[in-house]
N, C-alpha and C positions, 0 to 999 in steps of 0.2 A: 504493500500500500504506500509506504513512504517513497519507494522508488518511482511509482507512477506519478505521485504529486511532484516530485523533483523534476521529472522530465517535462511535465506540463508547465511548470514555472519557468523552466529554461527556455522552452519554445515561446512562452509569453514574453519573456524579457527580450528575446531576439527579435520579436515582432514589434517592439516599441520603436525601432528604427525602420522606416519604410522609404522606398524610393518610388516616385511617380514619374513615368517616362512618356513624353509626347513622341509617339512613333512616326509622326509626320515631320516634325521640326527637329527631332533629336534632342530636345531640351529635357532636363530632368530636375525635379525638386526632391529634397530630402526632408522628411519630417521626423521629429522626436516627440513622442507622446501626443501625436496628432497636431503638432504645431510645426509650421515650416521653419527650418533652420538654415537651409541652403537653397539658393536658386543657381542653376548652372549658367555658365557663360559660353565661351566658344570652344571649338576644336580647331587646332591649327598646326601647321608644320612649316618649318623654314627649309626649303629645298631649292637647289639651283640658284642660291643667293637671293631668294625672294620668299615672301610669305604666301601660303595658301590657307584660306580660312573658311570655316562654315558660315561666318558672318556675312561674307560677300559672295558666297556660293562658288568660290574657286576650288573648294573641296566639298562638294555637295553630298548630302545624305541620299543614298539611292535605295536602301533596303534596311529592314530590321528583321531579326530572327530571335526565336526563343529556344534556349537549350538547357537541358538538365543533365547533371552528372554527379560523380562522387569523388571526393578527395580522400585518400587513405588515412590522412592525419586529421583533417578538419571536418569530414563528413559530407553530407549531401548539399548540393547547391543548385540554384537555377539562375540563369542570366539572360539579359537582353543584349543582343549584339547590334550595335549601330554601325552600319557599313557605309563608308564614304568612298567616293571615287576620286583619285588623284590623277589628273591628266597633265603631263608635262610635255607639251609639244608632241603629242602622239604617243608618249610613253605612259601607259595606263597601268595603274595598280590600285588594289582595294586596300583601304586603311580601315581597320576594325577596332572600335571601342567596345569593350565588354563591361557591363554593369552587373556585378554578381552579388546575389543575396544568399546567405548561408542559413540553412535550416536550424542549426544548433549553435551558431555563433552570433553574438550581437554586433555584427559588423557588415559593412558593404566593402567590396573590393572593386577597383576600377583597373582594367587591363587594356593596354594599347598595343596592337599588332601593326607594324608598319608595312607589311606586305612583302611580296616576292621580288621586289626591285630594290637595288641599292639606292640610298638617298644621299646624294653628294652635294657638297658645297665647297667653295674655295675661300670664303670670307669668314673671319671671326666676328661674332657679335660682341656686344658688351658682356663682360664677365658675369654680370648679374642677370643675363637673359638665358632663356632655354630655347631649344630648337623644335621640340614637339610640345603640344599642349593638349592634354587629356588626362584627368578631368580638369575643370576650372570652375571656380565658384565666386559669386559676387560677395565682396566684403561689405555688409550692409546691416543696418538695423531694420528688421522686418516690419515692426510696428512700435507704437508707443510703449508697449509692455515688454519689449525685447531689451533686456539688460544683461547681455552676455559679456563676460570678460575673456581674455585670451592670454595664455602663457606660451612663449615661443622658445624652443630649444632647451637643452640641458646644460651645455658648457657655458655659453654666453647668454644666459637666460634673461629675458625681459618680459614685461607684462603690459597690458593695455586694455582698451575697450574695443569690442568688435563692431565697428561702424565704418562708413565709407571714407572717413578722413584719417583712419588709423594706419600707421606703418607697422604691419605685422612682420614682414620679412625685410630686414635691413640689408642682408647680404645673402644671395641665393646659395653661397657656399655653406652657410649654416645648415640649410636643408630641413630643419624641423627637429622633432615633431612640433605640431601646433596643437595646443590643448584649449578647447573652448568649454566654458562652464557658466552657470547661472550665478551672477553676482548677488542676486537677491537671496540665494540659498548658500552663499559663501563657499561654493565649490563642494557642497555636501550632497548634491542631488545629481541631476543630469550632466554628464560630461561626454564630450566627443574628442577623440584623439585622431589627428590626421598625420600620416607618415608614409614613407616609402614602404613597399611590401616586397620589393625585389630590386635587383640591379642597384644596390645601395651606393656604390662608388660612382655611378654614371648619371644618376637621376637626382633631381632636386625640386624643392618647392621654390616658387618665385612669385613676386608681387608686381603687377603692372597696373598702375593707378589703383583702383579699388577692386582688383580681381586677383584672387589667389589661384595660381596656376601650377601645374605639375608636369615635368617632362625631362627630356635629355638635356644635360648641361651643354653650354656653348663649346666647351673644349672638345666635344665629340663631333668633329666636323663631318665625318662620314658615318652614316648609320647603316649597318650591314643588312643583308637580306633576312627577312623573317625575324626581325628584332622585336622584342616585347619587353614591357615594363609594367609595373603595377603599383597602385597606391591603396592603402587601407584607411577606411573611416570607421573607427572603433567606438562603440557606444557603451556606457555604463550608467546605471541609475543610482550608483552607490558612492559617488564622490570621486575626487581626483586621485587619492591614494589607491583606492581599489581599482579604478580604471587603469592606472599605469601598471599595476601588478597584472591584471588580466590581459591587457594589451601585450605585455611582455611574454606572457604564457602562450598567447596565440602566435606571436612572431616566431 
């Protein structure tokens, strides 16, 4: 009896974080306890020394798919795949963004596959920029009741308010993690941790204006065939300390 109750509670906690996906536009919103915490921004790549973006349809969404599978360590998952087409003067490849929900983990993971063509550049960007963008989220106060604080990093830690005028990422080389929490509850209730989930040495978080972005660092000028990276958005309802512990366990 106790085992059944535990499983039901675990599934219930995992369901407190939800993603809503517009399969036409490719936009996605993330809610915590039925309140929106994140609106998505753009998907983009810097290839052939120029930007291709979902915002201006230079990398348009052409299809969406739904897939289910199992991870031997983390359990069952289902995901929505957002499939974009990248056309570089007749060189065509599919770029796929995966938004994955875990049945028994209170987390979402975002995975970007860059396709079966090598992505080349000859120019360096600013060291604080990244070359691929997926996912990305608006840094914003959702409404008048939204009073979220944010802590950035472990080594050079700093804190602030999550709104459109905040500087969350001072240097993309810091990379994260980013911890969001409810200031009204003093970090003792809902917490979200955003961090890399793979390719830790080549991927970083970045801030462009009021947008939090994730992707390949500027130093990686050439992106090889079938390259992939991933980000985790981990949720806990039990405060900052427990969230960090459980996030570390999942990693």
